[in-house]
C-alpha positions as CSV (number, residue, x, y, z in Angstrom):
1,M,8.3,70.7,-19.5
2,D,7.1,71.5,-16.0
3,E,5.3,68.1,-15.8
4,Q,8.5,66.4,-16.9
5,K,10.5,68.1,-14.1
6,I,7.8,67.3,-11.5
7,S,7.8,63.6,-12.6
8,V,11.6,63.3,-12.3
9,N,11.5,64.9,-8.8
10,L,8.8,62.6,-7.7
11,R,10.6,59.6,-9.0
12,N,13.6,60.4,-6.8
13,E,11.5,60.5,-3.7
14,E,12.2,57.8,-1.1
15,L,10.1,54.7,-0.9
16,N,7.5,54.6,1.8
17,E,8.0,52.7,5.0
18,E,5.4,50.0,4.1
19,I,7.3,49.2,0.9
20,K,10.7,49.2,2.7
21,T,9.4,46.7,5.2
22,L,7.8,44.5,2.5
23,I,11.0,44.6,0.4
24,S,13.1,43.5,3.4
25,S,11.1,40.3,3.5
26,L,11.2,39.5,-0.3
27,P,13.7,37.6,-2.4
28,S,16.1,40.1,-3.9
29,D,18.5,40.3,-6.8
30,K,19.9,42.6,-9.4
31,D,18.6,42.6,-13.0
32,S,20.9,42.7,-16.0
33,S,20.9,46.5,-16.1
34,G,22.1,46.6,-12.5
35,K,18.9,47.6,-10.8
36,D,17.8,46.2,-7.5
37,V,14.8,44.0,-7.9
38,S,12.5,42.1,-5.6
39,K,10.2,39.2,-6.3
40,Y,6.6,39.8,-5.2
41,Q,3.9,37.2,-5.9
42,G,6.1,35.5,-8.4
43,C,7.2,38.6,-10.4
44,W,10.4,40.7,-10.3
45,Y,9.9,44.4,-9.9
46,T,12.2,47.4,-9.3
47,H,11.4,48.8,-5.8
48,H,9.7,51.9,-7.2
49,A,7.7,49.8,-9.7
50,L,6.6,47.5,-6.9
51,Q,5.4,50.5,-4.8
52,A,3.4,51.7,-7.9
53,V,1.8,48.2,-8.4
54,L,0.6,48.2,-4.8
55,S,-0.7,51.8,-5.1
56,F,-2.5,50.8,-8.3
57,Q,-4.0,47.7,-6.7
58,K,-5.2,49.7,-3.7
59,N,-6.4,52.9,-5.4
60,F,-7.4,52.3,-9.0
61,K,-11.1,52.6,-9.7
62,P,-11.8,50.7,-12.9
63,Q,-14.6,51.4,-15.3
64,D,-16.2,48.5,-17.2
65,T,-15.4,50.2,-20.5
66,D,-11.6,50.5,-19.7
67,V,-9.2,48.9,-22.1
68,I,-5.8,47.7,-20.8
69,V,-3.0,47.0,-23.3
70,A,-0.6,44.5,-21.7
71,S,2.8,43.0,-22.6
72,F,6.2,41.8,-21.4
73,P,8.7,44.6,-22.0
74,K,10.0,44.8,-25.7
75,C,7.2,42.6,-27.2
76,G,5.7,45.1,-29.6
77,T,4.2,47.3,-26.8
78,T,4.6,50.6,-28.7
79,W,3.0,49.1,-31.8
80,L,0.1,47.6,-29.9
81,K,-0.6,50.9,-28.1
82,A,-0.6,52.8,-31.4
83,L,-2.9,50.2,-33.1
84,T,-5.4,50.1,-30.2
85,F,-5.5,53.8,-29.9
86,A,-6.1,54.3,-33.6
87,L,-8.8,51.6,-33.7
88,L,-10.8,52.9,-30.7
89,H,-10.6,56.6,-31.8
90,R,-10.9,56.2,-35.6
91,S,-14.4,57.7,-35.7
92,K,-13.0,60.9,-34.2
93,Y,-10.4,61.4,-36.9
94,S,-12.0,61.1,-40.3
95,S,-8.6,61.5,-42.1
96,L,-6.0,59.5,-40.3
97,H,-3.2,61.4,-42.0
98,D,-4.5,64.9,-41.1
99,H,-1.4,66.4,-39.3
100,H,-3.6,68.8,-37.4
101,H,-5.8,66.2,-35.8
102,H,-4.5,62.7,-35.3
103,P,-2.7,62.5,-31.9
104,L,-0.4,59.7,-33.1
105,L,1.3,62.2,-35.5
106,S,2.2,64.6,-32.7
107,D,2.5,62.4,-29.6
108,N,4.4,59.2,-28.7
109,P,2.1,56.1,-28.2
110,H,3.4,55.9,-24.6
111,V,2.0,59.3,-23.8
112,L,-1.4,58.5,-25.4
113,V,-1.6,55.1,-23.6
114,P,0.1,55.6,-20.2
115,Y,1.5,52.8,-18.1
116,L,-0.4,52.2,-14.9
117,E,2.7,51.1,-12.9
118,M,5.5,52.7,-14.9
119,N,3.9,56.1,-15.2
120,L,0.7,57.0,-13.5
121,Y,1.1,55.2,-10.1
122,Y,4.9,55.4,-10.3
123,Y,4.8,59.2,-9.7
124,S,1.8,59.4,-7.4
125,E,0.0,57.1,-5.0
126,K,-3.3,58.6,-6.3
127,P,-2.8,60.1,-9.7
128,D,-5.3,62.4,-11.3
129,L,-7.1,60.4,-13.9
130,T,-9.7,63.0,-14.8
131,K,-7.9,63.8,-18.1
132,Y,-8.5,60.2,-19.2
133,S,-12.2,60.7,-18.7
134,S,-13.3,59.9,-22.3
135,S,-14.8,56.4,-22.7
136,P,-13.2,54.0,-23.2
137,R,-10.2,54.9,-21.1
138,L,-7.0,53.3,-22.4
139,F,-4.1,52.3,-20.2
140,S,-1.2,49.9,-20.4
141,T,0.8,47.6,-18.1
142,H,3.8,45.2,-17.9
143,M,2.3,43.5,-14.8
144,P,1.4,39.8,-15.0
145,L,-2.4,39.1,-15.2
146,H,-2.9,38.2,-11.5
147,A,-1.3,41.5,-10.4
148,L,-3.4,43.5,-12.9
149,Q,-6.6,41.8,-11.9
150,E,-6.1,42.6,-8.3
151,G,-6.4,46.3,-9.2
152,L,-9.4,45.7,-11.6
153,K,-11.6,44.4,-8.8
154,D,-13.7,42.1,-10.9
155,S,-14.3,44.8,-13.6
156,T,-15.4,43.6,-17.0
157,C,-12.9,45.8,-18.8
158,K,-11.0,44.3,-21.7
159,I,-7.4,43.3,-21.7
160,V,-5.3,42.9,-24.9
161,Y,-2.0,41.0,-24.5
162,M,0.8,40.9,-27.0
163,C,3.5,38.2,-26.7
164,R,6.6,37.7,-28.9
165,N,9.2,35.0,-29.5
166,V,11.5,34.9,-26.4
167,K,14.7,35.2,-28.4
168,D,13.7,38.3,-30.2
169,T,12.3,39.7,-26.9
170,L,15.7,39.1,-25.2
171,V,17.6,40.9,-28.0
172,S,15.3,43.9,-27.9
173,Y,15.4,43.9,-24.1
174,W,19.2,43.9,-24.1
175,H,19.3,46.9,-26.5
176,F,16.8,48.9,-24.6
177,F,17.8,48.2,-20.9
178,C,21.4,47.2,-21.0
179,K,23.0,49.8,-23.3
180,K,23.2,53.5,-22.5
181,Q,21.5,55.8,-24.9
182,I,24.5,58.0,-25.3
183,N,27.4,56.3,-27.2
184,D,25.9,52.8,-26.8
185,E,27.9,52.1,-23.7
186,V,27.2,48.5,-22.6
187,I,25.8,48.2,-19.0
188,S,25.6,44.5,-19.2
189,S,27.0,42.1,-21.9
190,F,24.6,40.2,-24.0
191,E,25.9,37.0,-22.5
192,D,25.2,38.2,-18.9
193,T,21.8,39.4,-19.9
194,F,21.0,36.1,-21.5
195,E,22.0,34.2,-18.3
196,S,19.9,36.5,-16.1
197,F,17.0,36.1,-18.5
198,C,17.3,32.3,-18.4
199,R,17.2,32.4,-14.5
200,G,14.0,34.3,-14.9
201,V,15.5,37.5,-13.3
202,S,14.3,40.3,-15.6
203,L,11.9,43.2,-15.2
204,F,8.4,41.8,-14.8
205,G,9.8,38.3,-15.4
206,P,10.1,35.5,-15.5
207,F,9.1,35.9,-19.1
208,W,7.3,32.5,-19.4
209,D,5.3,33.0,-16.2
210,Q,3.9,36.3,-17.4
211,V,3.1,34.9,-20.9
212,L,1.3,31.9,-19.3
213,S,-0.7,34.1,-17.0
214,Y,-2.3,35.9,-20.0
215,W,-2.5,32.8,-22.1
216,R,-4.5,31.0,-19.4
217,G,-6.6,34.1,-18.8
218,S,-7.5,34.2,-22.5
219,L,-8.6,30.6,-22.4
220,E,-10.7,31.1,-19.3
221,D,-12.3,34.4,-20.3
222,P,-11.9,35.0,-24.1
223,N,-14.5,37.8,-24.0
224,H,-12.3,39.9,-21.7
225,V,-8.7,38.8,-22.4
226,L,-7.3,38.7,-26.0
227,F,-4.0,37.0,-26.6
228,M,-2.1,38.2,-29.6
229,K,1.3,37.2,-31.1
230,Y,3.7,39.7,-32.5
231,E,4.8,37.3,-35.3
232,E,1.2,36.9,-36.5
233,M,0.6,40.6,-36.4
234,K,3.7,41.0,-38.7
235,A,2.6,38.2,-41.0
236,E,-1.0,39.0,-41.4
237,P,-1.7,42.5,-40.2
238,R,-5.2,42.9,-41.7
239,E,-6.5,39.7,-40.1
240,Q,-5.0,40.5,-36.8
241,I,-6.2,44.1,-36.7
242,K,-9.7,42.9,-37.6
243,R,-9.5,40.4,-34.8
244,L,-8.4,43.2,-32.4
245,A,-11.2,45.6,-33.6
246,D,-13.8,42.8,-33.1
247,F,-12.6,42.1,-29.6
248,L,-12.6,45.8,-28.6
249,G,-16.2,46.1,-29.8
250,C,-15.5,48.4,-32.7
251,P,-15.5,46.1,-35.7
252,F,-14.8,47.4,-39.2
253,T,-17.8,47.9,-41.3
254,K,-17.9,46.6,-44.9
255,E,-17.6,50.2,-46.1
256,E,-14.5,50.8,-44.0
257,E,-12.9,47.6,-45.3
258,E,-13.7,48.6,-48.9
259,S,-12.5,52.2,-48.4
260,G,-9.1,51.2,-47.1
261,S,-9.6,52.3,-43.5
262,M,-7.9,49.2,-42.2
263,D,-4.8,49.7,-44.4
264,E,-4.6,53.4,-43.3
265,I,-4.5,52.4,-39.7
266,I,-1.8,49.7,-40.4
267,D,0.2,52.3,-42.3
268,L,-0.2,55.0,-39.6
269,C,0.9,52.7,-36.9
270,S,3.8,51.1,-38.8
271,L,7.3,51.2,-37.5
272,R,8.4,53.0,-40.7
273,N,5.8,55.8,-40.2
274,L,6.0,56.2,-36.4
275,S,9.8,56.3,-36.4
276,S,9.9,58.9,-39.1
277,L,7.8,61.4,-37.2
278,E,9.5,64.4,-35.7
279,I,8.1,63.7,-32.2
280,N,9.6,60.3,-32.2
281,K,12.9,61.5,-33.6
282,T,13.6,64.3,-31.2
283,G,11.0,64.1,-28.4
284,K,11.5,62.7,-24.9
285,L,9.1,60.9,-22.5
286,Y,8.1,62.1,-19.0
287,N,11.0,60.1,-17.6
288,G,13.6,61.7,-19.8
289,R,14.0,58.7,-22.2
290,D,14.4,59.6,-25.9
291,N,11.3,58.6,-27.9
292,K,13.6,57.2,-30.7
293,T,14.8,54.4,-28.4
294,F,11.3,52.7,-28.8
295,F,11.9,52.2,-32.5
296,R,14.7,49.9,-33.4
297,K,14.3,47.1,-36.0
298,G,11.0,45.4,-35.2
299,E,12.1,42.4,-37.2
300,V,11.2,38.7,-36.7
301,G,14.3,36.5,-36.3
302,D,16.9,39.2,-35.5
303,W,18.0,37.0,-32.6
304,K,19.9,34.9,-35.1
305,N,22.5,37.7,-35.2
306,Y,23.1,37.5,-31.5
307,L,22.5,34.0,-30.1
308,T,25.1,31.2,-30.4
309,P,23.7,27.7,-31.2
310,G,24.3,26.8,-27.5
311,M,22.3,29.8,-26.3
312,E,19.5,29.0,-28.8
313,N,19.3,25.4,-27.5
314,K,19.3,26.4,-23.9
315,I,16.5,28.9,-24.1
316,D,14.5,26.7,-26.4
317,M,14.7,23.9,-23.8
318,I,13.6,26.3,-21.0
319,I,10.6,27.5,-23.0
320,Q,9.6,24.0,-24.0
321,E,9.7,22.9,-20.3
322,K,7.9,25.9,-19.0
323,L,5.1,25.9,-21.6
324,Q,4.6,22.1,-21.8
325,N,0.9,21.0,-21.5
326,S,-0.3,24.6,-21.8
327,G,-1.2,24.4,-25.4
328,L,0.8,27.6,-26.1
329,I,3.5,27.4,-28.8
330,L,5.9,30.3,-29.1
């Protein structure tokens, strides 16, 4: 609890002078949740997040064994964190469902895999990373690849990126950022959020620019950047988790595959299981957000309940134009 109080106090501290000066020179807008955002190196950040990104870039000391889980907000981030954590640490926890041992049963994935810019460097210019000393260290980010790489300083660490269909992302984004947790009060209508998203003004957006940064990175350096799709993970979890384990350098042995280890991890990290845990029903994160808000539907195609045919056509046209000639199909 003390750590939570400290975090909230730090969050309310004023921005430093360097950031204030920088912000005054940048394009500015408001995102759909009403937050002031500034565009830096092609990406929209809240002011405190931008300060954190710059602190990370300046002060982070990468290790070559680090693993970074990356995504645009609301693209299966929580799920990917859980899967990556479970895969990398599976030798430590012989029985995945032992309530006394597996951290995923008593901690939210966002605590186990902290954000660089929305947690660690958000609250401190030089956070203490000694508690993440075990190798490999596991962190996460919503930054585009070029911003992340500036802080990695040519390290050979591995980056796993998860993307998702833009329309489902938009619906999940609206539920998470544009509705208050208490009584579902709407901060921004779905229509307004849609228009803002189409203009590219969203946290860590534009969506298509971020997705393309990691897509191109995965083509240029497939040994260090893995590009995954949420829809493929839902459709073929065993194939995708195997692909992820291979990339991370901890492939499943034949014995593990035959003993059901892969299926145990898939089950442990499932939305059904994680959302049913006490920590995720009643717990809160360091920033005061309820853990349960990270677990909604997780469905593919839920956007059909929200977008009009005109909206669908508009956003499809934007994505088609932005991704043309990239080889990426979303």
